C-alpha positions, 0 to 999 in steps of 0.5 A, a space after each residue: 513849600 514851608 520853612 521845614 522843606 526849604 531847610 532840608 533842601 538848602 542844609 548847607 546854608 543854614 549849617 553855615 548860618 548856625 555856625 556864623 551865628 554861634 560864632 558872634 555870640 561866642 566872640 561877643 559875649 567875650 567883648 563884653 566889658 566886665 568888672 569885678 567888683 562892681 559898685 552897687 548903689 544901695 537906695 533904700 533906709 530904715 529910720 526908726 524913732 521911739 522917745 518914751 511918754 510921747 505919742 507918735 504925732 508928738 515923736 513925728 512932729 519933734 524928731 522925726 521929721 527933723 531926720 527925715 530932712 536932714 535925710 533927705 538933704 544929704 542923700 538928695 532922694 525923698 522919704 516914703 510915706 510913714 508907717 506908724 505904731 503906738 507909742 513909736 514910727 518906723 519910717 522905710 525907703 
């Protein structure tokens, strides 16, 4: 005897199980805790450093590394690798 035949043979039991499952689901849905305005923590930052006349390596050494350290200490996070272009450095977290 397969499952379909059993369900048709004992249809009152199947109906009772479906009703109980639906009632339990609705009760669970309405008992879930909700917040109107949940806190959202943004864990992404973009730091772009420009300095006319300096190479990207000098800007990184003199300015960007200092900014990275200040951001890292202030946020407790870590900086992702830099994206270098000629003349400026773009940091994306």
